C-alpha angles and dihedrals in degrees: 000000000000132000094238141005121269141118127219117233120197110214109214125226107023116126120167100339133160108217140183114253130193111218127206096228092191092059114087092235092051092045116126094024125104117243090267127035144140136264141168124260126190109170091335126203123217128193131238141171089044119190119240091256096053117105123211109225095176140001135189112270118257129253109352107029106150116095101168142336134059119316111139116198092011089152091066098033094098091229098119113108094003120140110255101171119038133176135198129185134180122170107311095349118095122173128182123188118197121195094186133075097247097167100039103135090323089287118174096029103242103028092105084078089079090064093042092049091048091052094043095047090051091057096064 
C-alpha cells in the first residue's frame, strides 16, 4: 500500500547528462526557478500513472532536452515532457520524489534548490 498513486519509469541510455527542465514555478518545490532551467541526469527516473492529487514540480523539457553529456537515442527514449519531480501532500504529510541527481557535485549550479525547496515546503 502506498500513500499516493504513481509509477517509476527508468529512462534508458542517459549517463551523465545535463538536460533542460521545465519547472512549475507555482509549486513550492519549483519556487525560485524560472520556467525553464537545467539539471543533471544520471540514469534518471520519471514518474507516470500519477494520481489526481499528485503535483508535477518539474518535467523534462520537450522536445530538445539534452544540453551535454552522453544520452544515445535520446530522441526515441520517451523522456521528453515526462514528470521528473513530483510532490504529494495531505494534511501534515508532504512527500517529494526527485528522479534527477540535483546535488551531484553541485552540477548544474543551482539545482540543489530542488532539495532545499522540498525540505522547506515540508516544514509548513
